C-alpha positions in Angstrom: 88.5 74.0 123.0 90.1 76.4 120.8 93.2 78.2 122.1 93.1 81.8 120.6 96.7 82.5 121.2 97.7 79.3 119.3 95.3 80.1 116.3 96.7 83.7 116.2 100.4 82.4 116.1 99.5 79.7 113.5 97.8 82.6 111.3 100.8 84.8 111.7 103.1 82.0 110.8 101.1 81.4 107.7 101.2 84.9 106.8 104.9 85.2 107.2 105.3 82.0 105.0 103.1 83.4 102.4 104.8 86.8 102.3 108.3 85.0 102.2 107.1 82.9 99.2 105.6 86.0 97.5 108.9 87.8 98.1 111.1 85.0 96.6 108.8 84.7 93.7 108.1 88.3 92.9 111.2 90.3 94.1 113.4 89.6 91.1 110.6 90.2 88.7 109.6 93.5 90.3 113.3 94.7 90.5 113.8 94.2 86.9 110.6 95.9 85.9 111.2 98.9 88.2 114.9 99.0 87.1 113.5 99.6 83.5 111.4 102.6 84.8 114.1 104.1 87.1 117.3 103.1 85.2 118.9 102.6 88.5 119.2 99.1 90.3 119.6 100.5 93.8 116.5 102.7 93.6 114.5 99.8 92.0 115.5 97.6 95.0 114.5 100.2 97.5 111.0 100.8 95.9 110.3 97.1 95.8 111.4 96.7 99.3 109.2 99.6 100.3 106.3 97.9 98.5 106.8 94.6 100.5 107.0 96.7 103.8 103.7 98.3 103.0 102.2 94.9 102.3 103.3 93.7 105.7 101.9 96.8 107.3 98.6 96.2 105.5 98.6 92.4 105.7 95.0 92.1 106.8 93.9 93.5 103.6 96.6 92.1 101.5 96.0 88.5 102.9 92.3 88.6 101.4 93.4 89.2 98.0 93.8 86.4 95.2 97.4 85.8 94.2 96.8 87.7 90.9 95.4 90.6 92.8 98.4 90.6 95.1 100.7 90.5 92.2 98.9 93.5 90.6 98.9 95.3 93.9 102.7 95.0 94.1 103.3 96.4 90.5 100.9 99.1 91.1 102.4 100.1 94.5 105.9 100.1 93.1 104.8 102.2 90.2 103.1 104.8 92.5 106.0 104.8 94.9 108.3 105.6 91.9 105.9 108.3 90.8 105.8 109.8 94.3 109.6 109.8 94.5 109.9 111.6 91.1 107.4 114.2 92.2 109.3 114.7 95.5 112.5 115.0 93.7 111.2 117.5 91.2 109.8 119.6 94.1 113.2 119.4 96.0 115.1 120.2 92.8 113.0 123.2 92.1 113.4 124.5 95.6 117.1 123.9 95.6 117.6 125.6 92.1 115.6 128.7 93.3 117.8 128.8 96.4 121.0 128.4 94.5 120.2 131.3 92.2 119.8 133.6 95.1 122.6 135.3 97.0 122.2 135.3 100.9 121.5 139.0 100.9 118.8 138.6 98.4 116.8 135.9 100.3 116.4 134.8 103.9 114.4 132.1 105.5 112.1 134.7 107.0 111.4 136.2 103.6 110.9 132.9 102.1 108.4 132.0 104.9 106.6 135.6 104.6 106.2 135.0 100.7 104.7 131.5 101.4 102.4 132.9 104.0 101.2 135.5 101.6 100.6 133.1 98.8 98.8 130.7 101.3 96.4 133.6 102.2 94.9 133.1 98.7 93.7 129.6 99.4 90.3 128.8 101.1 90.9 127.4 104.7 90.5 123.7 103.9 92.8 123.9 100.8 95.4 125.8 102.8 95.3 123.1 105.6 95.6 120.2 103.2 98.4 121.9 101.1 100.4 122.6 104.2 100.1 119.1 105.4 101.0 117.7 102.1 103.8 119.9 100.8 105.2 121.5 104.1 104.8 118.5 106.5 105.1 115.7 103.9 101.9 113.7 104.7 100.5 111.6 101.9 96.9 112.0 100.7 95.7 109.0 102.5 97.2 110.2 105.9 95.6 113.6 105.4 92.3 112.1 104.6 92.5 110.0 107.7 93.2 113.2 109.8 90.5 115.2 108.1 87.9 112.3 107.9 87.8 112.3 104.0 88.6 110.1 101.2 92.2 110.3 99.9 90.6 111.2 96.5 89.0 114.3 97.9 92.3 115.3 99.4 93.9 114.9 95.9 91.1 117.0 94.4 91.6 119.8 97.0 95.2 119.8 96.4 94.6 120.1 92.6 92.4 123.1 93.6 94.9 124.6 95.8 97.6 124.4 93.2 95.3 126.0 90.7 94.5 128.9 93.1 98.2 129.5 93.9 99.1 129.5 90.1 96.4 132.1 89.6 97.8 134.0 92.7 101.2 133.9 91.4 100.1 135.2 87.9 98.4 138.0 89.5 101.5 139.3 91.3 
């Protein structure tokens, strides 16, 4: 008679060993590769560690991949994490530089929010909702897709449209 608890424990142990071997084998390569992109070893290490964390969080999918697919998954994930961090950094730097050029009397948080509210009024309801979830609350396209029951690609397309509409609205002001 099979013991489900024992089988689950064995499967978890197998997964743990497999991930440990993958980590030992790929970590140094991924860090070197990522360091060339980022020009910073610490950032590269953080991105690679985040990729391994994501692999653990989605191990049911990850385990079903062939070794070459797992390797490709890591490289793609690290690259995407880096791109996301660069985009996030540009957004933060733009906001910071804007705020630094203004004096306290010229801008207040309320005025900033009113301006955003006015700009967002130019967006269709779904685009506005997706834009707010992504850029003001920091959710990923995948998380938003899950919340709104749509594919992540559709979320990204709606974000693209929202940005296009906002550029048009800013140009008309």
